[in-house]
VEXTOR-956918 format. One record per residue (C-alpha): x, y, z; residue in one letter. Coordinates in steps of 0.25 Angstrom, whole numbers. Layout:
residues N
@x X&y Y&z Z&r A
...
***
This chain:
residues 275
@x -88&y 159&z -495&r X
@x -86&y 151&z -509&r X
@x -75&y 153&z -520&r X
@x -79&y 163&z -531&r X
@x -81&y 158&z -544&r X
@x -76&y 165&z -555&r X
@x -85&y 164&z -570&r X
@x -75&y 161&z -583&r X
@x -86&y 163&z -592&r X
@x -86&y 176&z -599&r X
@x -100&y 184&z -598&r X
@x -108&y 184&z -611&r X
@x -105&y 197&z -620&r X
@x -116&y 207&z -621&r X
@x -124&y 208&z -632&r X
@x -121&y 220&z -641&r X
@x -129&y 233&z -639&r X
@x -141&y 234&z -648&r X
@x -135&y 248&z -653&r X
@x -122&y 257&z -653&r X
@x -119&y 272&z -653&r X
@x -107&y 274&z -662&r X
@x -103&y 287&z -669&r X
@x -106&y 292&z -683&r X
@x -105&y 304&z -692&r X
@x -117&y 306&z -700&r X
@x -117&y 315&z -713&r X
@x -129&y 325&z -715&r X
@x -132&y 337&z -723&r X
@x -136&y 350&z -715&r X
@x -148&y 356&z -721&r X
@x -148&y 371&z -716&r X
@x -160&y 380&z -716&r X
@x -160&y 393&z -719&r X
@x -175&y 397&z -715&r X
@x -187&y 392&z -709&r X
@x -197&y 393&z -717&r X
@x -203&y 378&z -719&r X
@x -208&y 379&z -734&r X
@x -196&y 386&z -737&r X
@x -187&y 375&z -733&r X
@x -195&y 362&z -738&r X
@x -194&y 370&z -751&r X
@x -179&y 373&z -751&r X
@x -177&y 359&z -746&r X
@x -185&y 352&z -757&r X
@x -178&y 360&z -767&r X
@x -165&y 356&z -761&r X
@x -167&y 340&z -761&r X
@x -174&y 343&z -775&r X
@x -161&y 349&z -781&r X
@x -151&y 339&z -773&r X
@x -160&y 327&z -778&r X
@x -156&y 315&z -771&r X
@x -142&y 321&z -764&r X
@x -147&y 323&z -751&r X
@x -157&y 312&z -751&r X
@x -156&y 304&z -738&r X
@x -145&y 313&z -731&r X
@x -147&y 316&z -716&r X
@x -149&y 331&z -714&r X
@x -146&y 341&z -702&r X
@x -155&y 353&z -703&r X
@x -148&y 366&z -699&r X
@x -157&y 377&z -694&r X
@x -148&y 384&z -685&r X
@x -151&y 396&z -694&r X
@x -166&y 396&z -692&r X
@x -172&y 403&z -681&r X
@x -187&y 401&z -687&r X
@x -192&y 388&z -681&r X
@x -193&y 378&z -694&r X
@x -204&y 366&z -696&r X
@x -195&y 356&z -693&r X
@x -206&y 345&z -695&r X
@x -207&y 350&z -710&r X
@x -194&y 352&z -712&r X
@x -189&y 337&z -707&r X
@x -202&y 331&z -715&r X
@x -197&y 338&z -727&r X
@x -182&y 334&z -725&r X
@x -185&y 319&z -724&r X
@x -195&y 320&z -736&r X
@x -183&y 323&z -744&r X
@x -177&y 312&z -739&r X
@x -167&y 319&z -729&r X
@x -165&y 315&z -715&r X
@x -165&y 327&z -705&r X
@x -156&y 323&z -692&r X
@x -154&y 334&z -685&r X
@x -155&y 351&z -684&r X
@x -146&y 361&z -682&r X
@x -154&y 372&z -674&r X
@x -156&y 378&z -661&r X
@x -166&y 383&z -650&r X
@x -181&y 380&z -654&r X
@x -178&y 377&z -668&r X
@x -170&y 365&z -664&r X
@x -181&y 361&z -655&r X
@x -191&y 361&z -666&r X
@x -182&y 352&z -675&r X
@x -180&y 343&z -664&r X
@x -194&y 341&z -662&r X
@x -195&y 338&z -677&r X
@x -186&y 326&z -674&r X
@x -173&y 333&z -678&r X
@x -161&y 334&z -666&r X
@x -151&y 345&z -665&r X
@x -138&y 342&z -672&r X
@x -124&y 348&z -673&r X
@x -117&y 350&z -685&r X
@x -103&y 352&z -686&r X
@x -98&y 361&z -696&r X
@x -93&y 356&z -709&r X
@x -79&y 350&z -707&r X
@x -67&y 360&z -712&r X
@x -58&y 354&z -723&r X
@x -44&y 359&z -721&r X
@x -39&y 369&z -732&r X
@x -29&y 364&z -742&r X
@x -18&y 372&z -747&r X
@x -6&y 368&z -753&r X
@x 6&y 364&z -745&r X
@x 18&y 374&z -743&r X
@x 29&y 371&z -753&r X
@x 39&y 366&z -740&r X
@x 30&y 357&z -737&r X
@x 26&y 350&z -751&r X
@x 33&y 337&z -751&r X
@x 44&y 335&z -760&r X
@x 46&y 322&z -770&r X
@x 57&y 313&z -767&r X
@x 67&y 315&z -778&r X
@x 76&y 304&z -783&r X
@x 85&y 307&z -792&r X
@x 87&y 298&z -805&r X
@x 101&y 290&z -805&r X
@x 111&y 293&z -815&r X
@x 124&y 290&z -820&r X
@x 130&y 303&z -813&r X
@x 121&y 297&z -798&r X
@x 131&y 291&z -789&r X
@x 134&y 277&z -787&r X
@x 128&y 268&z -778&r X
@x 138&y 269&z -766&r X
@x 143&y 281&z -769&r X
@x 143&y 292&z -757&r X
@x 130&y 302&z -758&r X
@x 128&y 314&z -752&r X
@x 119&y 313&z -739&r X
@x 105&y 319&z -743&r X
@x 100&y 327&z -734&r X
@x 90&y 323&z -724&r X
@x 73&y 326&z -729&r X
@x 69&y 337&z -723&r X
@x 60&y 335&z -711&r X
@x 44&y 331&z -715&r X
@x 34&y 339&z -709&r X
@x 21&y 332&z -702&r X
@x 12&y 328&z -711&r X
@x -2&y 333&z -709&r X
@x -14&y 323&z -709&r X
@x -19&y 320&z -722&r X
@x -32&y 326&z -726&r X
@x -44&y 314&z -728&r X
@x -42&y 307&z -742&r X
@x -51&y 311&z -753&r X
@x -62&y 299&z -756&r X
@x -60&y 294&z -770&r X
@x -70&y 287&z -778&r X
@x -63&y 280&z -790&r X
@x -76&y 279&z -797&r X
@x -90&y 284&z -803&r X
@x -100&y 287&z -795&r X
@x -115&y 282&z -799&r X
@x -127&y 287&z -798&r X
@x -132&y 286&z -783&r X
@x -118&y 283&z -777&r X
@x -114&y 294&z -766&r X
@x -99&y 296&z -760&r X
@x -97&y 305&z -749&r X
@x -82&y 309&z -745&r X
@x -82&y 311&z -731&r X
@x -71&y 322&z -725&r X
@x -65&y 321&z -738&r X
@x -64&y 325&z -754&r X
@x -71&y 315&z -764&r X
@x -65&y 311&z -778&r X
@x -72&y 304&z -788&r X
@x -65&y 298&z -799&r X
@x -77&y 296&z -809&r X
@x -91&y 301&z -813&r X
@x -100&y 305&z -802&r X
@x -113&y 301&z -809&r X
@x -127&y 306&z -807&r X
@x -133&y 302&z -795&r X
@x -120&y 300&z -788&r X
@x -116&y 309&z -775&r X
@x -102&y 313&z -772&r X
@x -100&y 319&z -758&r X
@x -88&y 324&z -750&r X
@x -84&y 333&z -738&r X
@x -73&y 338&z -746&r X
@x -72&y 340&z -760&r X
@x -76&y 332&z -772&r X
@x -68&y 327&z -784&r X
@x -75&y 322&z -796&r X
@x -66&y 317&z -808&r X
@x -78&y 314&z -817&r X
@x -92&y 318&z -821&r X
@x -98&y 323&z -808&r X
@x -112&y 320&z -812&r X
@x -118&y 317&z -798&r X
@x -118&y 326&z -785&r X
@x -107&y 330&z -777&r X
@x -107&y 337&z -764&r X
@x -93&y 342&z -759&r X
@x -92&y 348&z -743&r X
@x -103&y 338&z -739&r X
@x -100&y 343&z -724&r X
@x -100&y 357&z -728&r X
@x -86&y 360&z -732&r X
@x -89&y 371&z -742&r X
@x -74&y 370&z -748&r X
@x -76&y 357&z -754&r X
@x -77&y 357&z -769&r X
@x -81&y 347&z -780&r X
@x -72&y 344&z -793&r X
@x -75&y 337&z -805&r X
@x -70&y 335&z -819&r X
@x -84&y 334&z -825&r X
@x -97&y 342&z -818&r X
@x -110&y 338&z -820&r X
@x -117&y 336&z -806&r X
@x -130&y 334&z -801&r X
@x -127&y 341&z -789&r X
@x -114&y 348&z -781&r X
@x -114&y 352&z -768&r X
@x -103&y 358&z -759&r X
@x -106&y 358&z -743&r X
@x -120&y 357&z -745&r X
@x -122&y 368&z -755&r X
@x -126&y 362&z -769&r X
@x -130&y 363&z -783&r X
@x -138&y 354&z -792&r X
@x -135&y 354&z -807&r X
@x -148&y 352&z -813&r X
@x -145&y 358&z -828&r X
@x -130&y 355&z -828&r X
@x -119&y 365&z -827&r X
@x -115&y 376&z -836&r X
@x -106&y 371&z -849&r X
@x -93&y 376&z -841&r X
@x -95&y 367&z -830&r X
@x -103&y 356&z -835&r X
@x -95&y 342&z -836&r X
@x -83&y 351&z -834&r X
@x -73&y 351&z -823&r X
@x -78&y 359&z -812&r X
@x -78&y 363&z -797&r X
@x -88&y 366&z -787&r X
@x -86&y 374&z -774&r X
@x -94&y 382&z -764&r X
@x -93&y 397&z -764&r X
@x -103&y 402&z -752&r X
@x -116&y 396&z -755&r X
@x -114&y 392&z -770&r X
@x -108&y 382&z -778&r X
@x -98&y 386&z -788&r X
@x -95&y 376&z -798&r X
@x -82&y 380&z -807&r X
@x -75&y 374&z -819&r X
@x -62&y 367&z -817&r X
@x -59&y 368&z -833&r X
@x -49&y 378&z -840&r X
***
């Protein structure tokens, strides 16, 4: 039997695969249906899109039909969504409603509840760190080398909680056509938000300058989010999907004044921050 030969050559590498699977997170707008009548749905969709202008244009959407029992005309609704430059990617439904949506090309998807941001509260007085105090040297101060009283050891420092995500800070004005999205955090803009510009945040929005474009806080459903600005003159404001289009300007007490926008129930409240 002959001696076995061992090859020293390295086998050629396999060519890269034509595709690969990787995880991804996609931001989508949820459209919640309140009735099944096709004409009512199409009219409401047209009005909403007309009011919002290009704010929702080219956004992926998930249709929530979980509260609807009567069958919906899914082909007509999907066609209308696409006609308004929206991209339907799935449906929240059960039973025959889900089957009818699937037949129209909408797969069933699960949408998690809005992320809950921990409520902030002032720290207890005993947890507030004291600033280091270094006394000024005077003529009465002990000379160098003189015996001094031994300082008491500092109190034990409690464990520090993990900090919240830092806010996104934009140090420039935003021009028409520009869009900024702060995912999972607050957004701070130092400068003007021009008409046609959009600022979006999962948390609060602060604009230190004229707010003349569109602002949407609590983009992923946080109803406790707020919009703050030093000069309110917006095209559109929204919190947790509830929005208001400003067509003819605000009342004089609010127009171009410091203001806060918050959500109360299903309606937006705009309040002055002035004296």
